[in-house]
C-alpha positions as CSV (number, residue, x, y, z in Angstrom):
1,M,25.6,-18.1,-1.1
2,N,24.7,-15.9,-4.0
3,K,24.4,-12.0,-3.2
4,R,21.5,-11.5,-5.0
5,I,19.8,-14.7,-2.8
6,L,21.1,-13.0,0.6
7,I,19.8,-9.1,-0.4
8,V,16.0,-10.3,-1.3
9,L,16.1,-13.0,1.8
10,A,17.0,-9.6,3.9
11,V,14.3,-7.7,2.5
12,A,11.9,-10.7,2.9
13,L,12.8,-10.6,6.5
14,I,11.9,-6.5,7.1
15,C,8.8,-7.1,5.2
16,S,7.8,-9.9,7.4
17,V,9.1,-8.1,10.5
18,T,6.7,-5.3,9.1
19,M,4.0,-7.4,8.7
20,V,4.0,-9.2,11.9
21,G,4.0,-5.4,13.5
22,V,0.7,-4.9,11.4
23,Y,-1.1,-8.1,12.0
24,F,-0.9,-7.8,15.9
25,K,-1.3,-3.3,15.9
26,V,1.9,-3.0,17.3
27,P,1.7,1.0,18.9
28,F,4.6,2.2,17.0
29,L,2.9,2.5,13.7
30,P,2.5,5.6,12.4
31,S,0.0,8.0,11.5
32,C,-0.5,10.0,8.5
33,L,1.4,13.4,9.2
34,L,-0.3,15.5,6.5
35,Y,-4.3,14.5,7.7
36,E,-2.9,15.2,11.6
37,H,-1.4,18.6,10.6
38,T,-3.8,19.9,7.8
39,G,-7.2,17.4,7.5
40,V,-5.9,16.4,4.3
41,H,-6.2,12.8,3.2
42,C,-3.2,11.8,1.6
43,P,-3.5,9.1,-1.2
44,G,-2.0,6.6,1.2
45,C,-4.2,7.5,4.8
46,G,-5.2,4.0,5.4
47,I,-2.6,2.0,4.4
48,T,-1.4,0.3,7.2
49,R,-5.0,-0.5,8.7
50,A,-6.0,-1.3,5.3
51,S,-2.8,-4.1,4.8
52,R,-3.7,-4.8,8.6
53,S,-7.4,-6.0,7.4
54,M,-6.5,-7.7,4.8
55,M,-4.1,-9.8,6.3
56,Q,-7.1,-10.5,9.0
57,G,-9.2,-11.7,6.0
58,E,-11.4,-8.5,6.3
59,L,-11.7,-7.2,3.1
60,A,-15.0,-5.5,3.4
61,L,-13.1,-3.2,6.0
62,A,-10.2,-2.7,4.3
63,L,-11.7,-1.2,1.2
64,R,-13.6,1.4,4.0
65,Y,-10.2,2.1,5.1
66,N,-8.1,2.1,1.2
67,P,-9.7,1.2,-1.7
68,L,-6.6,2.1,-4.0
69,V,-4.4,0.0,-1.9
70,V,-7.3,-3.2,-1.8
71,I,-7.0,-2.9,-5.5
72,L,-3.6,-2.6,-6.9
73,S,-2.1,-4.8,-3.9
74,P,-2.4,-8.0,-6.1
75,L,-0.9,-6.5,-9.0
76,L,1.9,-4.7,-6.9
77,I,2.6,-8.1,-5.3
78,A,2.6,-10.0,-8.8
79,W,4.8,-7.4,-10.2
80,F,7.2,-7.5,-6.9
81,V,7.7,-11.6,-7.4
82,I,8.3,-11.3,-11.3
83,E,10.5,-9.1,-10.9
84,I,12.0,-10.8,-7.7
85,T,12.1,-14.2,-9.4
86,Y,13.6,-12.5,-12.5
87,W,17.0,-10.4,-10.6
88,I,17.7,-13.6,-9.3
89,Q,17.8,-15.4,-12.5
90,K,20.0,-12.5,-13.8
91,R,17.6,-12.8,-16.5
92,N,17.0,-10.2,-18.9
93,Y,13.0,-9.3,-19.4
94,E,11.1,-6.5,-20.3
95,F,7.8,-7.6,-19.1
96,A,8.6,-6.6,-15.4
97,R,10.3,-3.6,-16.2
98,L,8.2,-0.3,-15.7
99,K,8.0,2.1,-18.6
100,P,7.6,5.3,-18.4
101,L,4.3,4.9,-19.7
102,Y,3.2,3.1,-16.7
103,I,4.6,5.3,-14.2
104,K,3.1,8.0,-16.3
105,V,-0.1,6.0,-15.4
106,I,0.2,5.3,-12.0
107,F,1.3,8.7,-11.2
108,T,-2.0,9.9,-12.2
109,V,-3.9,7.2,-10.7
110,V,-2.4,8.4,-7.5
111,V,-3.1,12.1,-8.0
112,V,-6.7,11.6,-9.0
113,W,-7.0,9.3,-5.9
114,F,-5.6,12.4,-3.6
115,I,-8.1,15.0,-5.6
116,T,-11.5,12.2,-5.0
117,R,-10.3,11.7,-1.8
118,N,-10.7,14.8,-0.5
119,I,-13.4,16.5,-2.4
120,P,-15.8,17.8,0.1
121,H,-19.1,16.1,-0.7
122,K,-21.3,13.3,-0.2
123,A,-20.7,11.5,-3.1
124,F,-16.8,11.3,-2.4
125,E,-17.1,9.8,1.1
126,W,-16.4,6.5,0.2
127,A,-13.0,7.7,-1.0
128,R,-12.0,8.6,2.4
129,P,-11.4,6.8,5.7
130,T,-14.1,7.5,8.0
131,P,-13.7,9.6,11.2
132,D,-14.0,6.9,13.5
133,T,-11.6,4.4,11.3
134,I,-8.8,7.6,11.0
135,F,-7.2,7.0,14.3
136,D,-8.6,3.7,15.4
137,Q,-6.3,2.5,18.6
138,E,-7.8,-0.7,19.7
């Protein structure tokens, strides 16, 4: 079997096991260390819970946990599928390559998201997980 296909299958297996763990609320999933120690929400706070909610079809709840991951997930999945497809086929391509401009835009969006979700004003409450959802241990 092609070495590239084995690598893709190994990554798919690891992702599948992780998704099963997230879906079934396995207790060993990590919490946000930055929030636990500083009270500051990182750009990724709520990604695990948002992912679990999306897998269970609860889009509104996923948006409450981390709107950025809900908005970007379809784009990232599409990019990943294109990237893997071209990599397996050993084809030369330009479409899916992350150009420096794309990296700068992604970095800027993440930094703006980090700042926005930590502004202590009522107008920005939508951007951070509510206190009852930060460490829900259902």
